[in-house]
C-alpha beads as a LAMMPS data file, in Angstrom:
LAMMPS data file: protein, C-alpha beads

62 atoms
61 bonds

1 atom types
1 bond types

-500.0 500.0 xlo xhi
-500.0 500.0 ylo yhi
-500.0 500.0 zlo zhi

Masses

1 110.0

Atoms # bond

1 1 1 202.570 154.169 -416.957
2 1 1 204.663 151.935 -418.947
3 1 1 208.142 152.662 -419.404
4 1 1 207.833 152.492 -422.983
5 1 1 207.430 155.801 -424.905
6 1 1 204.293 156.520 -427.674
7 1 1 206.921 156.359 -430.044
8 1 1 207.503 152.730 -429.010
9 1 1 204.322 151.851 -428.613
10 1 1 203.333 152.722 -432.272
11 1 1 206.379 150.946 -433.863
12 1 1 205.578 147.702 -431.685
13 1 1 201.715 148.006 -433.609
14 1 1 201.018 146.542 -436.742
15 1 1 202.386 147.646 -440.060
16 1 1 198.486 148.367 -441.045
17 1 1 198.035 150.068 -437.568
18 1 1 200.710 152.182 -437.827
19 1 1 200.954 153.365 -441.094
20 1 1 197.005 154.290 -440.684
21 1 1 197.619 155.640 -437.062
22 1 1 200.633 157.628 -438.228
23 1 1 198.621 159.151 -441.284
24 1 1 195.977 160.218 -439.196
25 1 1 197.511 161.437 -435.941
26 1 1 200.863 162.514 -436.845
27 1 1 200.100 164.152 -440.656
28 1 1 196.274 164.826 -439.821
29 1 1 194.631 163.242 -442.395
30 1 1 191.220 161.926 -442.645
31 1 1 190.159 158.847 -443.038
32 1 1 188.721 159.078 -446.358
33 1 1 191.603 160.983 -447.627
34 1 1 193.949 157.261 -446.215
35 1 1 191.210 155.607 -447.436
36 1 1 191.304 156.750 -451.050
37 1 1 195.481 157.136 -450.468
38 1 1 195.428 153.415 -449.146
39 1 1 192.878 152.115 -452.387
40 1 1 190.576 150.533 -449.177
41 1 1 187.262 151.291 -447.820
42 1 1 186.929 154.405 -445.572
43 1 1 185.296 152.361 -443.356
44 1 1 188.207 149.802 -442.648
45 1 1 190.259 152.873 -442.220
46 1 1 187.620 154.238 -439.610
47 1 1 188.111 150.749 -437.895
48 1 1 191.934 150.466 -438.243
49 1 1 191.911 153.752 -436.166
50 1 1 188.946 152.953 -433.557
51 1 1 190.892 149.012 -432.272
52 1 1 194.323 151.385 -432.447
53 1 1 193.458 153.844 -430.356
54 1 1 191.837 150.999 -427.899
55 1 1 195.169 149.113 -428.068
56 1 1 197.571 152.351 -427.562
57 1 1 195.372 153.567 -424.691
58 1 1 195.126 149.991 -423.246
59 1 1 199.077 149.599 -423.308
60 1 1 199.356 153.062 -422.197
61 1 1 196.696 152.605 -419.124
62 1 1 194.978 155.596 -419.666

Bonds

1 1 1 2
2 1 2 3
3 1 3 4
4 1 4 5
5 1 5 6
6 1 6 7
7 1 7 8
8 1 8 9
9 1 9 10
10 1 10 11
11 1 11 12
12 1 12 13
13 1 13 14
14 1 14 15
15 1 15 16
16 1 16 17
17 1 17 18
18 1 18 19
19 1 19 20
20 1 20 21
21 1 21 22
22 1 22 23
23 1 23 24
24 1 24 25
25 1 25 26
26 1 26 27
27 1 27 28
28 1 28 29
29 1 29 30
30 1 30 31
31 1 31 32
32 1 32 33
33 1 33 34
34 1 34 35
35 1 35 36
36 1 36 37
37 1 37 38
38 1 38 39
39 1 39 40
40 1 40 41
41 1 41 42
42 1 42 43
43 1 43 44
44 1 44 45
45 1 45 46
46 1 46 47
47 1 47 48
48 1 48 49
49 1 49 50
50 1 50 51
51 1 51 52
52 1 52 53
53 1 53 54
54 1 54 55
55 1 55 56
56 1 56 57
57 1 57 58
58 1 58 59
59 1 59 60
60 1 60 61
61 1 61 62
């Protein structure tokens, strides 16, 4: 594992990923609820969650 903390990794994400991942993982919101809140298609939220998860796991060497 790198010396970066999870909080630092999340903070380093692009704004859209950071917001959506925080709402999903930290606040427990569903992709549908996030999509409604942000006025974007649910599929876009699902895609951002998947790409953000890949980004974080690759940085954490999981």
